[in-house]
C-alpha positions as CSV (number, residue, x, y, z in Angstrom):
1,G,-3.8,1.5,-35.6
2,A,-2.9,-2.1,-35.3
3,T,-6.3,-3.4,-36.7
4,Y,-6.3,-7.2,-37.3
5,K,-2.5,-7.4,-36.8
6,A,-0.3,-8.8,-34.1
7,M,1.7,-6.5,-31.7
8,E,4.9,-7.9,-30.2
9,F,6.5,-6.2,-27.2
10,E,10.2,-6.4,-26.2
11,G,12.9,-4.4,-24.6
12,E,14.4,-3.7,-21.2
13,V,11.1,-2.6,-19.7
14,I,9.3,-5.7,-20.8
15,E,12.0,-7.9,-19.5
16,N,11.7,-6.4,-16.1
17,M,7.9,-6.6,-16.1
18,S,6.1,-9.2,-13.9
19,M,3.7,-11.5,-15.6
20,E,0.8,-9.7,-14.2
21,S,2.0,-6.5,-15.9
22,R,2.6,-8.3,-19.1
23,F,-0.9,-9.6,-19.0
24,T,-2.2,-6.0,-18.7
25,L,-0.1,-4.8,-21.7
26,T,-1.0,-7.6,-23.9
27,N,-4.7,-7.2,-22.9
28,M,-4.7,-3.7,-24.0
29,A,-3.3,-4.5,-27.4
30,V,-6.8,-5.5,-28.4
31,E,-7.8,-1.9,-27.7
32,A,-5.4,-0.8,-30.4
33,G,-7.3,-3.1,-32.9
34,A,-4.8,-5.9,-32.7
35,K,-5.7,-9.5,-33.1
36,T,-3.2,-10.4,-30.3
37,G,-0.4,-9.1,-28.2
38,L,2.8,-11.1,-27.9
39,I,5.7,-11.2,-25.5
40,A,8.5,-13.9,-25.8
41,T,8.7,-16.4,-23.0
42,D,11.6,-16.2,-20.5
43,E,12.5,-17.1,-16.9
44,T,9.8,-14.9,-15.6
45,T,7.2,-17.0,-17.6
46,R,8.8,-20.2,-16.3
47,A,8.7,-18.9,-12.6
48,Y,5.1,-18.0,-13.0
49,L,4.2,-21.4,-14.2
50,R,6.4,-23.1,-11.5
51,E,4.4,-21.3,-8.8
52,R,1.2,-22.8,-10.2
53,N,2.6,-26.4,-10.5
54,R,2.7,-26.1,-14.3
55,E,6.4,-25.7,-15.1
56,S,6.2,-28.8,-17.4
57,D,3.9,-26.7,-19.6
58,F,6.7,-24.2,-20.3
59,R,7.6,-23.7,-24.0
60,E,10.3,-21.4,-25.4
61,I,8.3,-19.1,-27.8
62,K,10.2,-16.3,-29.5
63,P,10.3,-14.6,-32.9
64,D,12.4,-16.3,-35.6
65,P,15.8,-14.8,-36.2
66,D,14.7,-13.5,-39.7
67,A,11.2,-12.4,-38.7
68,V,9.9,-9.4,-40.6
69,Y,8.0,-6.6,-39.1
70,E,5.6,-4.3,-40.8
71,K,6.5,-1.5,-38.4
72,T,8.9,-1.0,-35.4
73,Y,8.2,1.6,-32.7
74,E,10.9,2.5,-30.1
75,I,9.4,4.3,-27.0
76,D,11.3,5.9,-24.3
77,V,9.2,5.4,-21.2
78,S,11.5,7.2,-18.8
79,G,9.5,10.4,-18.9
80,I,6.0,9.1,-19.3
81,E,3.6,10.2,-16.6
82,P,0.6,8.2,-15.3
83,Q,-2.0,8.2,-18.1
84,V,-5.8,8.6,-17.9
85,S,-8.2,7.8,-20.7
86,F,-11.0,10.2,-21.0
87,P,-14.6,9.4,-22.3
88,H,-15.5,7.8,-24.6
89,T,-12.5,6.1,-26.3
90,V,-9.6,4.3,-24.9
91,D,-7.1,6.3,-27.0
92,N,-8.4,9.7,-25.7
93,T,-5.6,9.8,-23.2
94,K,-4.1,12.6,-21.1
95,P,-1.1,12.7,-18.7
96,I,-2.1,12.9,-15.1
97,S,-0.8,16.5,-14.9
98,E,-3.6,17.3,-17.3
99,A,-6.3,15.1,-15.9
100,K,-6.0,16.1,-12.2
101,G,-9.1,17.7,-10.6
102,V,-11.9,16.0,-12.5
103,K,-14.6,15.2,-9.8
104,I,-15.4,11.4,-9.6
105,D,-18.5,9.8,-8.2
106,Q,-17.2,6.1,-8.2
107,V,-13.9,4.3,-8.3
108,Y,-13.7,0.7,-9.5
109,I,-10.6,-1.3,-8.9
110,G,-10.5,-4.8,-10.5
111,T,-11.3,-6.6,-13.8
112,C,-9.3,-8.9,-16.0
113,T,-7.0,-6.0,-16.8
114,N,-6.0,-4.7,-13.4
115,G,-7.5,-7.0,-10.7
116,R,-4.5,-9.2,-10.0
117,I,-2.7,-9.5,-6.6
118,E,-0.1,-6.9,-7.5
119,D,-2.7,-4.4,-8.5
120,L,-4.5,-4.9,-5.3
121,R,-1.4,-4.6,-3.4
122,I,-0.4,-1.2,-4.8
123,A,-3.9,0.1,-4.3
124,A,-3.9,-1.1,-0.6
125,E,-0.5,0.6,0.0
126,I,-2.0,3.9,-1.1
127,L,-5.4,3.5,0.9
128,R,-3.9,2.0,4.1
129,G,-4.8,4.2,6.9
130,K,-6.9,6.5,4.8
131,K,-10.6,7.0,3.9
132,V,-12.4,7.2,0.8
133,A,-13.6,10.8,0.1
134,K,-17.2,11.6,1.1
135,G,-19.6,11.1,-1.7
136,V,-17.4,8.7,-3.6
137,R,-18.2,4.9,-3.9
138,L,-15.2,2.6,-4.0
139,I,-15.8,-0.9,-5.5
140,V,-13.0,-3.5,-5.4
141,I,-13.3,-6.9,-7.2
142,P,-10.5,-9.3,-7.3
143,A,-9.9,-10.8,-10.8
144,S,-10.2,-14.4,-9.7
145,R,-11.0,-16.7,-6.6
146,N,-7.1,-17.2,-6.1
147,V,-6.5,-13.6,-6.1
148,Y,-9.4,-13.1,-3.7
149,L,-8.0,-15.7,-1.3
150,K,-4.4,-14.3,-1.5
151,A,-5.6,-10.8,-0.9
152,L,-7.6,-12.0,2.1
153,K,-4.7,-13.8,3.6
154,E,-2.5,-10.8,3.2
155,G,-5.0,-8.5,4.9
156,I,-5.4,-6.5,1.7
157,L,-9.3,-6.7,1.6
158,E,-9.4,-5.4,5.2
159,V,-7.5,-2.3,4.1
160,F,-10.2,-1.6,1.5
161,V,-13.0,-2.2,3.8
162,E,-11.6,-0.1,6.5
163,A,-11.1,2.7,4.0
164,G,-14.8,2.6,3.2
165,G,-14.7,0.5,0.1
166,A,-16.9,-2.4,-0.9
167,V,-15.2,-5.8,-1.8
168,L,-17.3,-8.0,-4.1
169,S,-16.9,-11.5,-5.5
170,P,-14.7,-12.1,-8.4
171,G,-16.4,-11.5,-11.7
172,C,-17.0,-8.8,-14.4
173,G,-19.4,-6.9,-12.3
174,P,-19.8,-3.2,-13.2
175,C,-17.2,-3.4,-15.9
176,V,-19.9,-4.7,-18.3
177,G,-22.7,-3.1,-16.4
178,I,-24.4,-6.3,-15.2
179,H,-24.7,-5.6,-11.5
180,Q,-23.5,-3.6,-8.4
181,G,-21.9,-0.5,-9.6
182,V,-24.1,0.6,-12.6
183,L,-23.8,4.3,-13.0
184,A,-26.6,6.9,-12.8
185,D,-27.1,9.5,-15.5
186,G,-24.3,12.1,-15.5
187,E,-22.1,10.2,-13.1
188,K,-18.4,9.8,-13.5
189,V,-16.3,6.8,-12.7
190,L,-12.6,6.2,-12.7
191,S,-12.0,2.5,-13.4
192,T,-9.1,0.2,-13.9
193,Q,-10.9,-1.8,-16.8
194,N,-9.9,-1.8,-20.5
195,R,-12.9,-0.1,-22.2
196,N,-14.8,3.1,-21.7
197,F,-17.1,3.5,-24.7
198,K,-20.6,4.8,-24.1
199,G,-22.8,2.3,-22.2
200,R,-20.0,0.1,-21.4
201,M,-20.8,0.2,-17.7
202,G,-24.6,0.0,-18.2
203,N,-25.5,3.5,-18.7
204,P,-24.9,5.5,-22.0
205,N,-25.4,8.7,-20.1
206,A,-22.5,8.1,-17.8
207,F,-18.7,9.0,-18.2
208,I,-15.9,6.5,-17.7
209,Y,-12.3,7.4,-17.2
210,L,-9.6,4.7,-17.2
211,A,-6.4,4.6,-15.2
212,S,-4.1,2.3,-13.2
213,P,-5.0,0.9,-9.7
214,A,-2.6,3.3,-8.2
215,T,-4.2,6.3,-9.8
216,A,-7.7,4.8,-8.8
217,A,-6.7,4.5,-5.1
218,A,-5.4,8.1,-5.0
219,T,-8.6,9.3,-6.7
220,A,-10.7,7.4,-4.2
221,I,-9.0,9.3,-1.3
222,K,-9.2,12.8,-3.0
223,G,-12.6,12.5,-4.7
224,E,-11.1,13.7,-7.9
225,I,-8.6,12.3,-10.4
226,A,-5.3,12.4,-8.5
227,D,-1.6,11.8,-9.1
228,P,-0.7,8.5,-7.3
229,R,3.0,9.7,-6.9
230,E,1.7,12.0,-4.2
231,Y,0.9,9.0,-2.1
232,L,3.8,6.7,-2.7
């Protein structure tokens, strides 16, 4: 793994990622054991700061021309399917084609990893006009007050409520097992958070699956882990 190391991400895919997606990627670097995840600043970074009246804080941060790396990995993402992490470790991953069909009791969309406005938008796109499967609980928690307000103004929260979901105030909530969404013994949840070890969501006898907001929305509709591409 990358224990106590720094992971730097670059390439065409990274350059075309939104800041929200970059935040998710670097957030997950820690789950590989890394001390930090890095992406060079660029015009996307500048635009993100400009939207928040902080363009004056922009600094060009990039690797030195003679930077030396311990290891370099080149990954072709063109054929990668949506992924799902199975209990009880983040790296216990399977492609959606092998994960489909697992019955789920609860779906949780939110957290610092996947609760930003673009995450809520894609989940709402899939859920619009549809209903959460019988016997499944859908919990949605925007990552911040600003995200909550933006989702409210765009009508996104209304989509979740009309689908049968519960929208809660910004915060960690069930991600760390502190309130509203703590699982019962034997229950299975598909969550957009970043960790799924035993007891993470408040009950060591529950099972946590991790996936994207799109996969979470599709799963909420079907009542079992589902491929979001069927709804997009």
